[in-house]
FIKOLZA-1660 file (N, C-alpha, C; in steps of 0.1 Angstrom, whole numbers, plus 5000, padded with zeros to 4 digits):
% residues 262
   i   px   py   pz ch aa at
   1 5009 4988 5000  A  X  N
   1 5000 5000 5000  A  X CA
   1 5009 5012 5000  A  X  C
   2 5006 5021 4990  A  X  N
   2 5014 5033 4989  A  X CA
   2 5006 5045 4995  A  X  C
   3 5008 5048 5007  A  X  N
   3 5000 5058 5014  A  X CA
   3 5002 5072 5008  A  X  C
   4 5014 5076 5005  A  X  N
   4 5016 5089 4998  A  X CA
   4 5008 5090 4985  A  X  C
   5 5007 5080 4977  A  X  N
   5 5000 5080 4965  A  X CA
   5 4985 5081 4968  A  X  C
   6 4980 5074 4978  A  X  N
   6 4966 5075 4981  A  X CA
   6 4962 5089 4986  A  X  C
   7 4971 5094 4995  A  X  N
   7 4969 5108 5000  A  X CA
   7 4968 5118 4988  A  X  C
   8 4978 5117 4979  A  X  N
   8 4978 5126 4968  A  X CA
   8 4965 5125 4959  A  X  C
   9 4960 5113 4957  A  X  N
   9 4948 5111 4950  A  X CA
   9 4936 5118 4957  A  X  C
  10 4935 5115 4970  A  X  N
  10 4924 5121 4978  A  X CA
  10 4925 5136 4978  A  X  C
  11 4937 5142 4979  A  X  N
  11 4939 5156 4979  A  X CA
  11 4935 5163 4966  A  X  C
  12 4938 5156 4955  A  X  N
  12 4933 5161 4942  A  X CA
  12 4918 5161 4941  A  X  C
  13 4912 5150 4945  A  X  N
  13 4897 5150 4944  A  X CA
  13 4891 5160 4953  A  X  C
  14 4896 5162 4966  A  X  N
  14 4891 5172 4975  A  X CA
  14 4892 5186 4970  A  X  C
  15 4903 5188 4962  A  X  N
  15 4905 5202 4956  A  X CA
  15 4896 5204 4943  A  X  C
  16 4889 5194 4939  A  X  N
  16 4880 5195 4927  A  X CA
  16 4887 5191 4915  A  X  C
  17 4899 5186 4915  A  X  N
  17 4907 5183 4903  A  X CA
  17 4903 5169 4899  A  X  C
  18 4904 5166 4885  A  X  N
  18 4902 5153 4880  A  X CA
  18 4914 5144 4882  A  X  C
  19 4912 5131 4883  A  X  N
  19 4923 5121 4884  A  X CA
  19 4921 5112 4872  A  X  C
  20 4932 5110 4865  A  X  N
  20 4931 5102 4853  A  X CA
  20 4938 5089 4854  A  X  C
  21 4933 5078 4848  A  X  N
  21 4939 5065 4849  A  X CA
  21 4937 5056 4837  A  X  C
  22 4942 5044 4838  A  X  N
  22 4942 5034 4828  A  X CA
  22 4936 5021 4833  A  X  C
  23 4928 5015 4824  A  X  N
  23 4922 5002 4828  A  X CA
  23 4932 4991 4822  A  X  C
  24 4937 4983 4830  A  X  N
  24 4948 4973 4825  A  X CA
  24 4942 4959 4824  A  X  C
  25 4943 4953 4812  A  X  N
  25 4937 4940 4810  A  X CA
  25 4947 4930 4805  A  X  C
  26 4959 4935 4800  A  X  N
  26 4969 4927 4794  A  X CA
  26 4980 4923 4804  A  X  C
  27 4987 4912 4802  A  X  N
  27 4996 4907 4812  A  X CA
  27 5009 4914 4814  A  X  C
  28 5014 4921 4804  A  X  N
  28 5027 4928 4804  A  X CA
  28 5027 4939 4815  A  X  C
  29 5035 4937 4825  A  X  N
  29 5036 4947 4836  A  X CA
  29 5043 4960 4830  A  X  C
  30 5049 4959 4819  A  X  N
  30 5055 4971 4813  A  X CA
  30 5044 4982 4810  A  X  C
  31 5031 4977 4808  A  X  N
  31 5020 4986 4805  A  X CA
  31 5018 4995 4818  A  X  C
  32 5017 4989 4829  A  X  N
  32 5015 4997 4841  A  X CA
  32 5028 5005 4845  A  X  C
  33 5039 5000 4842  A  X  N
  33 5052 5008 4844  A  X CA
  33 5051 5020 4835  A  X  C
  34 5047 5019 4823  A  X  N
  34 5046 5031 4814  A  X CA
  34 5036 5041 4820  A  X  C
  35 5024 5036 4825  A  X  N
  35 5014 5044 4831  A  X CA
  35 5019 5052 4842  A  X  C
  36 5027 5045 4851  A  X  N
  36 5033 5052 4863  A  X CA
  36 5044 5062 4858  A  X  C
  37 5052 5059 4848  A  X  N
  37 5062 5068 4843  A  X CA
  37 5056 5080 4837  A  X  C
  38 5044 5079 4831  A  X  N
  38 5037 5090 4825  A  X CA
  38 5030 5099 4836  A  X  C
  39 5030 5094 4848  A  X  N
  39 5023 5102 4858  A  X CA
  39 5008 5100 4860  A  X  C
  40 5003 5089 4855  A  X  N
  40 4988 5087 4856  A  X CA
  40 4985 5086 4871  A  X  C
  41 4974 5091 4875  A  X  N
  41 4970 5091 4889  A  X CA
  41 4966 5077 4894  A  X  C
  42 4961 5068 4886  A  X  N
  42 4957 5055 4890  A  X CA
  42 4957 5045 4879  A  X  C
  43 4957 5033 4882  A  X  N
  43 4955 5022 4873  A  X CA
  43 4945 5012 4880  A  X  C
  44 4936 5006 4872  A  X  N
  44 4928 4995 4877  A  X CA
  44 4933 4982 4869  A  X  C
  45 4937 4973 4877  A  X  N
  45 4942 4960 4871  A  X CA
  45 4930 4951 4871  A  X  C
  46 4925 4946 4860  A  X  N
  46 4912 4940 4858  A  X CA
  46 4914 4925 4861  A  X  C
  47 4909 4920 4872  A  X  N
  47 4909 4906 4876  A  X CA
  47 4895 4900 4875  A  X  C
  48 4886 4908 4870  A  X  N
  48 4872 4903 4869  A  X CA
  48 4870 4896 4856  A  X  C
  49 4874 4902 4845  A  X  N
  49 4873 4897 4831  A  X CA
  49 4887 4893 4826  A  X  C
  50 4888 4885 4816  A  X  N
  50 4900 4882 4810  A  X CA
  50 4908 4871 4817  A  X  C
  51 4922 4872 4815  A  X  N
  51 4930 4860 4818  A  X CA
  51 4941 4863 4828  A  X  C
  52 4941 4875 4834  A  X  N
  52 4952 4878 4844  A  X CA
  52 4952 4868 4856  A  X  C
  53 4964 4862 4859  A  X  N
  53 4965 4854 4871  A  X CA
  53 4972 4862 4882  A  X  C
  54 4973 4856 4894  A  X  N
  54 4978 4864 4905  A  X CA
  54 4993 4868 4903  A  X  C
  55 5001 4860 4897  A  X  N
  55 5014 4864 4894  A  X CA
  55 5015 4876 4885  A  X  C
  56 5007 4876 4875  A  X  N
  56 5007 4888 4866  A  X CA
  56 5001 4901 4874  A  X  C
  57 4991 4899 4882  A  X  N
  57 4986 4910 4890  A  X CA
  57 4997 4916 4899  A  X  C
  58 5004 4907 4906  A  X  N
  58 5015 4912 4915  A  X CA
  58 5026 4919 4907  A  X  C
  59 5028 4914 4895  A  X  N
  59 5038 4921 4887  A  X CA
  59 5034 4935 4883  A  X  C
  60 5021 4937 4880  A  X  N
  60 5015 4950 4877  A  X CA
  60 5017 4959 4890  A  X  C
  61 5014 4954 4901  A  X  N
  61 5015 4961 4914  A  X CA
  61 5029 4966 4916  A  X  C
  62 5039 4957 4914  A  X  N
  62 5053 4960 4916  A  X CA
  62 5057 4971 4907  A  X  C
  63 5051 4972 4895  A  X  N
  63 5055 4983 4885  A  X CA
  63 5051 4997 4890  A  X  C
  64 5042 4998 4901  A  X  N
  64 5039 5011 4906  A  X CA
  64 5046 5014 4919  A  X  C
  65 5055 5006 4923  A  X  N
  65 5062 5008 4936  A  X CA
  65 5070 5021 4935  A  X  C
  66 5070 5029 4945  A  X  N
  66 5077 5042 4946  A  X CA
  66 5071 5053 4936  A  X  C
  67 5060 5051 4931  A  X  N
  67 5053 5060 4922  A  X CA
  67 5041 5066 4930  A  X  C
  68 5035 5077 4924  A  X  N
  68 5023 5082 4929  A  X CA
  68 5011 5078 4921  A  X  C
  69 5012 5066 4915  A  X  N
  69 5001 5060 4908  A  X CA
  69 4994 5050 4917  A  X  C
  70 4982 5053 4920  A  X  N
  70 4974 5043 4929  A  X CA
  70 4971 5031 4921  A  X  C
  71 4973 5019 4926  A  X  N
  71 4971 5007 4919  A  X CA
  71 4959 5000 4926  A  X  C
  72 4948 4998 4919  A  X  N
  72 4936 4992 4923  A  X CA
  72 4934 4979 4916  A  X  C
  73 4928 4969 4922  A  X  N
  73 4925 4956 4916  A  X CA
  73 4910 4954 4915  A  X  C
  74 4905 4953 4903  A  X  N
  74 4891 4950 4901  A  X CA
  74 4889 4935 4903  A  X  C
  75 4881 4931 4912  A  X  N
  75 4879 4916 4915  A  X CA
  75 4867 4911 4908  A  X  C
  76 4865 4898 4908  A  X  N
  76 4854 4892 4900  A  X CA
  76 4841 4893 4907  A  X  C
  77 4841 4895 4920  A  X  N
  77 4829 4895 4928  A  X CA
  77 4832 4900 4942  A  X  C
  78 4821 4902 4950  A  X  N
  78 4822 4906 4964  A  X CA
  78 4826 4893 4971  A  X  C
  79 4839 4892 4975  A  X  N
  79 4844 4879 4981  A  X CA
  79 4855 4883 4990  A  X  C
  80 4853 4879 5003  A  X  N
  80 4863 4882 5013  A  X CA
  80 4877 4877 5010  A  X  C
  81 4878 4864 5004  A  X  N
  81 4891 4858 5001  A  X CA
  81 4898 4866 4990  A  X  C
  82 4891 4870 4980  A  X  N
  82 4897 4878 4969  A  X CA
  82 4901 4891 4974  A  X  C
  83 4893 4898 4982  A  X  N
  83 4897 4911 4987  A  X CA
  83 4910 4910 4995  A  X  C
  84 4910 4901 5004  A  X  N
  84 4921 4899 5013  A  X CA
  84 4934 4896 5005  A  X  C
  85 4933 4887 4995  A  X  N
  85 4945 4884 4987  A  X CA
  85 4950 4896 4979  A  X  C
  86 4941 4903 4973  A  X  N
  86 4945 4915 4965  A  X CA
  86 4953 4925 4974  A  X  C
  87 4947 4927 4986  A  X  N
  87 4953 4937 4995  A  X CA
  87 4966 4932 5001  A  X  C
  88 4967 4919 5004  A  X  N
  88 4979 4913 5009  A  X CA
  88 4991 4914 5000  A  X  C
  89 4988 4913 4986  A  X  N
  89 4999 4914 4977  A  X CA
  89 5003 4928 4973  A  X  C
  90 4996 4938 4980  A  X  N
  90 5001 4951 4978  A  X CA
  90 4992 4961 4971  A  X  C
  91 4980 4957 4967  A  X  N
  91 4971 4967 4961  A  X CA
  91 4967 4978 4970  A  X  C
  92 4966 4990 4965  A  X  N
  92 4962 5002 4973  A  X CA
  92 4947 5002 4976  A  X  C
  93 4940 4993 4969  A  X  N
  93 4925 4992 4971  A  X CA
  93 4919 4982 4961  A  X  C
  94 4906 4980 4962  A  X  N
  94 4899 4971 4954  A  X CA
  94 4887 4977 4948  A  X  C
  95 4884 4973 4936  A  X  N
  95 4872 4977 4929  A  X CA
  95 4863 4965 4928  A  X  C
  96 4850 4967 4933  A  X  N
  96 4841 4956 4935  A  X CA
  96 4829 4958 4925  A  X  C
  97 4827 4949 4916  A  X  N
  97 4816 4950 4906  A  X CA
  97 4803 4947 4912  A  X  C
  98 4793 4951 4904  A  X  N
  98 4779 4947 4906  A  X CA
  98 4774 4950 4920  A  X  C
  99 4777 4962 4925  A  X  N
  99 4773 4965 4939  A  X CA
  99 4758 4971 4938  A  X  C
 100 4749 4966 4946  A  X  N
 100 4735 4970 4945  A  X CA
 100 4729 4974 4958  A  X  C
 101 4736 4973 4969  A  X  N
 101 4730 4977 4982  A  X CA
 101 4740 4982 4992  A  X  C
 102 4736 4989 5002  A  X  N
 102 4745 4995 5012  A  X CA
 102 4750 4983 5020  A  X  C
 103 4742 4973 5022  A  X  N
 103 4747 4961 5030  A  X CA
 103 4759 4955 5023  A  X  C
 104 4758 4953 5010  A  X  N
 104 4769 4947 5002  A  X CA
 104 4782 4956 5004  A  X  C
 105 4780 4969 5003  A  X  N
 105 4791 4978 5004  A  X CA
 105 4798 4978 5017  A  X  C
 106 4789 4978 5028  A  X  N
 106 4795 4976 5041  A  X CA
 106 4802 4963 5043  A  X  C
 107 4798 4953 5037  A  X  N
 107 4805 4940 5037  A  X CA
 107 4818 4941 5030  A  X  C
 108 4819 4947 5019  A  X  N
 108 4831 4949 5012  A  X CA
 108 4841 4957 5021  A  X  C
 109 4837 4967 5027  A  X  N
 109 4845 4975 5037  A  X CA
 109 4850 4966 5048  A  X  C
 110 4842 4958 5053  A  X  N
 110 4846 4949 5064  A  X CA
 110 4857 4939 5060  A  X  C
 111 4855 4934 5047  A  X  N
 111 4865 4925 5042  A  X CA
 111 4879 4931 5040  A  X  C
 112 4878 4945 5038  A  X  N
 112 4891 4952 5034  A  X CA
 112 4897 4958 5047  A  X  C
 113 4891 4957 5058  A  X  N
 113 4897 4963 5070  A  X CA
 113 4900 4953 5081  A  X  C
 114 4911 4956 5088  A  X  N
 114 4914 4947 5099  A  X CA
 114 4905 4949 5111  A  X  C
 115 4904 4939 5120  A  X  N
 115 4896 4940 5132  A  X CA
 115 4902 4951 5141  A  X  C
 116 4893 4958 5149  A  X  N
 116 4879 4954 5152  A  X CA
 116 4870 4960 5141  A  X  C
 117 4874 4970 5133  A  X  N
 117 4865 4976 5123  A  X CA
 117 4860 4966 5113  A  X  C
 118 4869 4956 5109  A  X  N
 118 4866 4947 5098  A  X CA
 118 4869 4933 5102  A  X  C
 119 4871 4924 5092  A  X  N
 119 4873 4910 5094  A  X CA
 119 4885 4905 5085  A  X  C
 120 4893 4915 5081  A  X  N
 120 4905 4911 5072  A  X CA
 120 4915 4904 5081  A  X  C
 121 4920 4892 5077  A  X  N
 121 4930 4885 5084  A  X CA
 121 4944 4890 5082  A  X  C
 122 4953 4887 5091  A  X  N
 122 4966 4892 5090  A  X CA
 122 4975 4882 5082  A  X  C
 123 4983 4888 5073  A  X  N
 123 4992 4879 5065  A  X CA
 123 5006 4885 5064  A  X  C
 124 5016 4876 5063  A  X  N
 124 5030 4880 5062  A  X CA
 124 5033 4881 5047  A  X  C
 125 5027 4890 5040  A  X  N
 125 5028 4891 5025  A  X CA
 125 5034 4905 5022  A  X  C
 126 5034 4908 5009  A  X  N
 126 5040 4921 5005  A  X CA
 126 5035 4933 5013  A  X  C
 127 5022 4933 5015  A  X  N
 127 5016 4945 5022  A  X CA
 127 5022 4948 5036  A  X  C
 128 5026 4937 5042  A  X  N
 128 5032 4939 5056  A  X CA
 128 5047 4937 5056  A  X  C
 129 5053 4940 5044  A  X  N
 129 5068 4938 5043  A  X CA
 129 5072 4924 5047  A  X  C
 130 5063 4914 5042  A  X  N
 130 5065 4900 5045  A  X CA
 130 5066 4898 5060  A  X  C
 131 5058 4905 5068  A  X  N
 131 5057 4904 5082  A  X CA
 131 5066 4913 5090  A  X  C
 132 5075 4920 5083  A  X  N
 132 5085 4928 5090  A  X CA
 132 5079 4942 5094  A  X  C
 133 5069 4946 5087  A  X  N
 133 5062 4959 5091  A  X CA
 133 5048 4957 5095  A  X  C
 134 5045 4946 5101  A  X  N
 134 5031 4943 5105  A  X CA
 134 5025 4953 5114  A  X  C
 135 5032 4958 5124  A  X  N
 135 5026 4968 5133  A  X CA
 135 5023 4981 5126  A  X  C
 136 5032 4986 5118  A  X  N
 136 5030 4998 5111  A  X CA
 136 5019 4997 5101  A  X  C
 137 5019 4987 5093  A  X  N
 137 5009 4985 5082  A  X CA
 137 4995 4984 5088  A  X  C
 138 4993 4976 5098  A  X  N
 138 4980 4974 5104  A  X CA
 138 4975 4986 5111  A  X  C
 139 4984 4995 5115  A  X  N
 139 4980 5007 5122  A  X CA
 139 4975 5017 5112  A  X  C
 140 4979 5016 5099  A  X  N
 140 4976 5026 5089  A  X CA
 140 4966 5021 5079  A  X  C
 141 4965 5008 5076  A  X  N
 141 4958 5003 5065  A  X CA
 141 4943 5007 5065  A  X  C
 142 4936 5005 5076  A  X  N
 142 4921 5007 5076  A  X CA
 142 4918 5022 5072  A  X  C
 143 4926 5031 5076  A  X  N
 143 4923 5045 5073  A  X CA
 143 4925 5048 5058  A  X  C
 144 4934 5041 5052  A  X  N
 144 4938 5045 5038  A  X CA
 144 4933 5036 5027  A  X  C
 145 4930 5024 5030  A  X  N
 145 4926 5014 5019  A  X CA
 145 4914 5020 5012  A  X  C
 146 4914 5018 4998  A  X  N
 146 4903 5023 4990  A  X CA
 146 4894 5011 4986  A  X  C
 147 4882 5013 4988  A  X  N
 147 4872 5004 4984  A  X CA
 147 4862 5011 4974  A  X  C
 148 4863 5007 4962  A  X  N
 148 4855 5014 4951  A  X CA
 148 4845 5005 4945  A  X  C
 149 4832 5008 4948  A  X  N
 149 4821 5000 4942  A  X CA
 149 4819 5004 4928  A  X  C
 150 4815 4995 4919  A  X  N
 150 4809 4998 4906  A  X CA
 150 4794 4996 4906  A  X  C
 151 4787 5007 4903  A  X  N
 151 4773 5007 4902  A  X CA
 151 4770 5004 4887  A  X  C
 152 4764 4993 4884  A  X  N
 152 4763 4989 4870  A  X CA
 152 4750 4981 4867  A  X  C
 153 4740 4983 4875  A  X  N
 153 4727 4976 4873  A  X CA
 153 4716 4986 4876  A  X  C
 154 4704 4983 4870  A  X  N
 154 4693 4991 4872  A  X CA
 154 4688 4990 4887  A  X  C
 155 4691 4979 4893  A  X  N
 155 4687 4977 4907  A  X CA
 155 4694 4987 4916  A  X  C
 156 4706 4992 4912  A  X  N
 156 4713 5001 4920  A  X CA
 156 4707 5015 4920  A  X  C
 157 4699 5018 4910  A  X  N
 157 4693 5031 4909  A  X CA
 157 4685 5035 4922  A  X  C
 158 4676 5025 4926  A  X  N
 158 4668 5028 4938  A  X CA
 158 4676 5028 4951  A  X  C
 159 4688 5023 4951  A  X  N
 159 4696 5021 4963  A  X CA
 159 4707 5032 4964  A  X  C
 160 4708 5041 4954  A  X  N
 160 4720 5049 4953  A  X CA
 160 4721 5059 4965  A  X  C
 161 4710 5063 4971  A  X  N
 161 4710 5072 4982  A  X CA
 161 4716 5065 4994  A  X  C
 162 4711 5052 4996  A  X  N
 162 4717 5044 5007  A  X CA
 162 4731 5041 5005  A  X  C
 163 4735 5038 4993  A  X  N
 163 4749 5035 4990  A  X CA
 163 4758 5048 4993  A  X  C
 164 4753 5059 4990  A  X  N
 164 4760 5072 4992  A  X CA
 164 4762 5075 5006  A  X  C
 165 4754 5069 5015  A  X  N
 165 4755 5072 5029  A  X CA
 165 4765 5063 5037  A  X  C
 166 4771 5053 5030  A  X  N
 166 4780 5044 5036  A  X CA
 166 4794 5051 5040  A  X  C
 167 4797 5052 5053  A  X  N
 167 4809 5058 5057  A  X CA
 167 4821 5050 5053  A  X  C
 168 4832 5057 5049  A  X  N
 168 4844 5050 5046  A  X CA
 168 4846 5047 5031  A  X  C
 169 4836 5051 5023  A  X  N
 169 4837 5050 5008  A  X CA
 169 4835 5064 5002  A  X  C
 170 4845 5068 4994  A  X  N
 170 4844 5081 4989  A  X CA
 170 4843 5081 4973  A  X  C
 171 4847 5070 4967  A  X  N
 171 4848 5069 4953  A  X CA
 171 4838 5058 4948  A  X  C
 172 4830 5062 4938  A  X  N
 172 4820 5053 4932  A  X CA
 172 4822 5053 4917  A  X  C
 173 4823 5041 4911  A  X  N
 173 4825 5040 4896  A  X CA
 173 4812 5035 4890  A  X  C
 174 4811 5038 4877  A  X  N
 174 4799 5034 4870  A  X CA
 174 4803 5025 4858  A  X  C
 175 4795 5015 4855  A  X  N
 175 4797 5006 4844  A  X CA
 175 4786 5007 4834  A  X  C
 176 4787 5016 4824  A  X  N
 176 4776 5018 4815  A  X CA
 176 4772 5005 4807  A  X  C
 177 4781 4997 4803  A  X  N
 177 4778 4985 4794  A  X CA
 177 4769 4975 4802  A  X  C
 178 4774 4972 4814  A  X  N
 178 4766 4962 4822  A  X CA
 178 4753 4968 4827  A  X  C
 179 4753 4981 4829  A  X  N
 179 4740 4988 4833  A  X CA
 179 4731 4987 4821  A  X  C
 180 4736 4989 4809  A  X  N
 180 4727 4988 4797  A  X CA
 180 4722 4974 4796  A  X  C
 181 4730 4964 4798  A  X  N
 181 4726 4950 4797  A  X CA
 181 4715 4947 4807  A  X  C
 182 4716 4952 4819  A  X  N
 182 4706 4949 4830  A  X CA
 182 4693 4957 4826  A  X  C
 183 4694 4967 4818  A  X  N
 183 4682 4974 4814  A  X CA
 183 4676 4969 4801  A  X  C
 184 4682 4958 4796  A  X  N
 184 4676 4952 4784  A  X CA
 184 4682 4956 4771  A  X  C
 185 4694 4962 4772  A  X  N
 185 4701 4967 4760  A  X CA
 185 4715 4961 4759  A  X  C
 186 4715 4948 4759  A  X  N
 186 4728 4941 4759  A  X CA
 186 4736 4944 4747  A  X  C
 187 4749 4947 4749  A  X  N
 187 4758 4950 4738  A  X CA
 187 4759 4965 4735  A  X  C
 188 4751 4973 4742  A  X  N
 188 4752 4987 4740  A  X CA
 188 4760 4994 4751  A  X  C
 189 4768 5004 4748  A  X  N
 189 4775 5011 4759  A  X CA
 189 4766 5019 4768  A  X  C
 190 4757 5027 4762  A  X  N
 190 4746 5034 4770  A  X CA
 190 4733 5033 4762  A  X  C
 191 4725 5023 4765  A  X  N
 191 4712 5021 4759  A  X CA
 191 4703 5032 4762  A  X  C
 192 4691 5032 4755  A  X  N
 192 4681 5043 4757  A  X CA
 192 4678 5046 4772  A  X  C
 193 4680 5058 4776  A  X  N
 193 4677 5062 4790  A  X CA
 193 4688 5059 4800  A  X  C
 194 4698 5051 4796  A  X  N
 194 4709 5047 4806  A  X CA
 194 4718 5059 4809  A  X  C
 195 4721 5067 4799  A  X  N
 195 4730 5079 4802  A  X CA
 195 4723 5088 4812  A  X  C
 196 4710 5090 4811  A  X  N
 196 4703 5099 4820  A  X CA
 196 4703 5093 4834  A  X  C
 197 4701 5080 4835  A  X  N
 197 4700 5074 4848  A  X CA
 197 4714 5074 4855  A  X  C
 198 4724 5072 4848  A  X  N
 198 4738 5073 4854  A  X CA
 198 4740 5087 4859  A  X  C
 199 4737 5097 4851  A  X  N
 199 4739 5111 4855  A  X CA
 199 4731 5114 4868  A  X  C
 200 4719 5109 4868  A  X  N
 200 4711 5112 4880  A  X CA
 200 4717 5105 4893  A  X  C
 201 4722 5093 4891  A  X  N
 201 4729 5086 4902  A  X CA
 201 4742 5094 4906  A  X  C
 202 4749 5099 4896  A  X  N
 202 4761 5107 4899  A  X CA
 202 4757 5119 4907  A  X  C
 203 4746 5126 4903  A  X  N
 203 4742 5138 4910  A  X CA
 203 4739 5135 4925  A  X  C
 204 4732 5124 4927  A  X  N
 204 4729 5120 4941  A  X CA
 204 4742 5118 4949  A  X  C
 205 4752 5111 4943  A  X  N
 205 4764 5108 4950  A  X CA
 205 4772 5121 4953  A  X  C
 206 4772 5130 4943  A  X  N
 206 4779 5143 4944  A  X CA
 206 4773 5151 4955  A  X  C
 207 4760 5151 4956  A  X  N
 207 4753 5159 4967  A  X CA
 207 4757 5153 4981  A  X  C
 208 4761 5141 4981  A  X  N
 208 4765 5135 4994  A  X CA
 208 4780 5136 4997  A  X  C
 209 4786 5144 4988  A  X  N
 209 4801 5146 4990  A  X CA
 209 4810 5135 4985  A  X  C
 210 4804 5127 4976  A  X  N
 210 4812 5116 4971  A  X CA
 210 4818 5119 4957  A  X  C
 211 4828 5111 4952  A  X  N
 211 4834 5114 4939  A  X CA
 211 4830 5102 4930  A  X  C
 212 4829 5106 4917  A  X  N
 212 4824 5096 4908  A  X CA
 212 4833 5094 4896  A  X  C
 213 4834 5081 4891  A  X  N
 213 4843 5078 4881  A  X CA
 213 4836 5070 4870  A  X  C
 214 4842 5070 4858  A  X  N
 214 4837 5063 4846  A  X CA
 214 4848 5061 4836  A  X  C
 215 4847 5051 4828  A  X  N
 215 4857 5049 4818  A  X CA
 215 4852 5056 4805  A  X  C
 216 4860 5065 4800  A  X  N
 216 4857 5072 4788  A  X CA
 216 4857 5063 4776  A  X  C
 217 4848 5065 4766  A  X  N
 217 4847 5056 4755  A  X CA
 217 4855 5062 4743  A  X  C
 218 4860 5074 4744  A  X  N
 218 4867 5080 4733  A  X CA
 218 4874 5093 4738  A  X  C
 219 4883 5099 4730  A  X  N
 219 4890 5111 4734  A  X CA
 219 4880 5122 4737  A  X  C
 220 4870 5123 4728  A  X  N
 220 4859 5133 4730  A  X CA
 220 4851 5131 4742  A  X  C
 221 4849 5118 4746  A  X  N
 221 4841 5114 4757  A  X CA
 221 4848 5119 4770  A  X  C
 222 4862 5119 4770  A  X  N
 222 4869 5124 4782  A  X CA
 222 4864 5138 4786  A  X  C
 223 4864 5147 4776  A  X  N
 223 4859 5161 4778  A  X CA
 223 4845 5161 4782  A  X  C
 224 4836 5153 4776  A  X  N
 224 4822 5152 4780  A  X CA
 224 4820 5148 4794  A  X  C
 225 4827 5138 4798  A  X  N
 225 4826 5133 4812  A  X CA
 225 4831 5143 4822  A  X  C
 226 4842 5150 4819  A  X  N
 226 4847 5161 4828  A  X CA
 226 4836 5172 4829  A  X  C
 227 4830 5175 4818  A  X  N
 227 4819 5185 4819  A  X CA
 227 4807 5181 4827  A  X  C
 228 4805 5168 4828  A  X  N
 228 4793 5162 4835  A  X CA
 228 4796 5161 4850  A  X  C
 229 4808 5164 4854  A  X  N
 229 4812 5163 4868  A  X CA
 229 4818 5151 4873  A  X  C
 230 4822 5142 4864  A  X  N
 230 4830 5130 4868  A  X CA
 230 4844 5134 4871  A  X  C
 231 4850 5130 4882  A  X  N
 231 4864 5133 4885  A  X CA
 231 4874 5122 4883  A  X  C
 232 4870 5110 4884  A  X  N
 232 4879 5099 4882  A  X CA
 232 4876 5093 4868  A  X  C
 233 4885 5097 4858  A  X  N
 233 4882 5094 4844  A  X CA
 233 4892 5084 4839  A  X  C
 234 4887 5073 4835  A  X  N
 234 4895 5063 4828  A  X CA
 234 4897 5067 4814  A  X  C
 235 4910 5069 4810  A  X  N
 235 4913 5074 4796  A  X CA
 235 4910 5063 4786  A  X  C
 236 4910 5051 4791  A  X  N
 236 4908 5040 4782  A  X CA
 236 4913 5027 4787  A  X  C
 237 4913 5016 4779  A  X  N
 237 4918 5003 4782  A  X CA
 237 4931 5001 4774  A  X  C
 238 4940 4994 4780  A  X  N
 238 4953 4991 4773  A  X CA
 238 4951 4985 4760  A  X  C
 239 4942 4974 4759  A  X  N
 239 4940 4967 4746  A  X CA
 239 4933 4977 4736  A  X  C
 240 4924 4985 4741  A  X  N
 240 4917 4995 4733  A  X CA
 240 4927 5004 4726  A  X  C
 241 4936 5010 4734  A  X  N
 241 4946 5019 4729  A  X CA
 241 4954 5012 4718  A  X  C
 242 4959 5000 4721  A  X  N
 242 4967 4992 4711  A  X CA
 242 4959 4990 4698  A  X  C
 243 4947 4985 4699  A  X  N
 243 4939 4983 4687  A  X CA
 243 4936 4995 4679  A  X  C
 244 4933 5006 4686  A  X  N
 244 4930 5019 4679  A  X CA
 244 4943 5023 4671  A  X  C
 245 4954 5022 4677  A  X  N
 245 4967 5025 4671  A  X CA
 245 4969 5016 4659  A  X  C
 246 4967 5003 4660  A  X  N
 246 4970 4994 4649  A  X CA
 246 4960 4996 4638  A  X  C
 247 4947 4998 4641  A  X  N
 247 4937 5001 4631  A  X CA
 247 4940 5014 4623  A  X  C
 248 4944 5024 4631  A  X  N
 248 4947 5036 4624  A  X CA
 248 4959 5035 4614  A  X  C
 249 4969 5027 4618  A  X  N
 249 4980 5024 4609  A  X CA
 249 4976 5016 4597  A  X  C
 250 4967 5006 4600  A  X  N
 250 4962 4998 4589  A  X CA
 250 4954 5006 4579  A  X  C
 251 4945 5015 4585  A  X  N
 251 4937 5023 4576  A  X CA
 251 4945 5032 4567  A  X  C
 252 4957 5036 4572  A  X  N
 252 4965 5045 4563  A  X CA
 252 4970 5037 4551  A  X  C
 253 4970 5024 4552  A  X  N
 253 4975 5016 4540  A  X CA
 253 4964 5008 4534  A  X  C
 254 4951 5011 4538  A  X  N
 254 4939 5005 4532  A  X CA
 254 4937 4991 4536  A  X  C
 255 4942 4987 4549  A  X  N
 255 4941 4974 4553  A  X CA
 255 4933 4972 4566  A  X  C
 256 4925 4982 4570  A  X  N
 256 4917 4981 4582  A  X CA
 256 4904 4973 4579  A  X  C
 257 4904 4960 4583  A  X  N
 257 4892 4952 4580  A  X CA
 257 4884 4949 4593  A  X  C
 258 4889 4955 4604  A  X  N
 258 4881 4953 4617  A  X CA
 258 4883 4939 4622  A  X  C
 259 4876 4937 4633  A  X  N
 259 4876 4924 4640  A  X CA
 259 4863 4917 4640  A  X  C
 260 4863 4904 4641  A  X  N
 260 4851 4896 4642  A  X CA
 260 4851 4888 4654  A  X  C
 261 4840 4885 4660  A  X  N
 261 4839 4877 4672  A  X CA
 261 4845 4863 4670  A  X  C
 262 4851 4858 4680  A  X  N
 262 4857 4844 4679  A  X CA
 262 4846 4833 4679  A  X  C
% end
């Protein structure tokens, strides 16, 4: 856990400044190293979808050591074992998908915090300096660990006020694609009415003093999201950046044929 990086992120948000990051899905830790070298505020290492294993995840985390880039791990589900493991290997926080109630969010917090506030077990892993900094780490971790829920279903709409009232959570992320699927518009980034519902939820959270994030779908969308009041902006996904660059180069020589589903 990089407390200076977490403090810097929180200070920027409190000052009203945006924080920019990258969604990491590919295994090469060089991607995260580049993001840190470029001074991105955060990365999310995606362990919900795709193929990343724990060795690859810890390599990505190592690439942010001594940087001010906050490293978060998106997990596959609300699961105490997964949360504990991600934090034990050095994540600055966890991103939890499919959050739909305040009870779920309080459970996520409990899994991420040591007793008596939570139920996180003690481990002699990277986070505690392999047991050598156990006292220091456990004294600081509960205050600084980041637990970031993703609101990505229509069921979360009626629960957003209760979700916004959960102490200890300041950042909330939105997942437009899954939200659209849950609304009956599978395969669309923002189906009919979804954009408006997400903005209404964002407004509720902002009135409660919370910060909101979303992954931008294009360079133009970055500016649009900033104008809408989102402060945690995902500039894109690593694979997306690579594909756009490749397709642009191929288009310049008349060879952009696009991709087809496997």
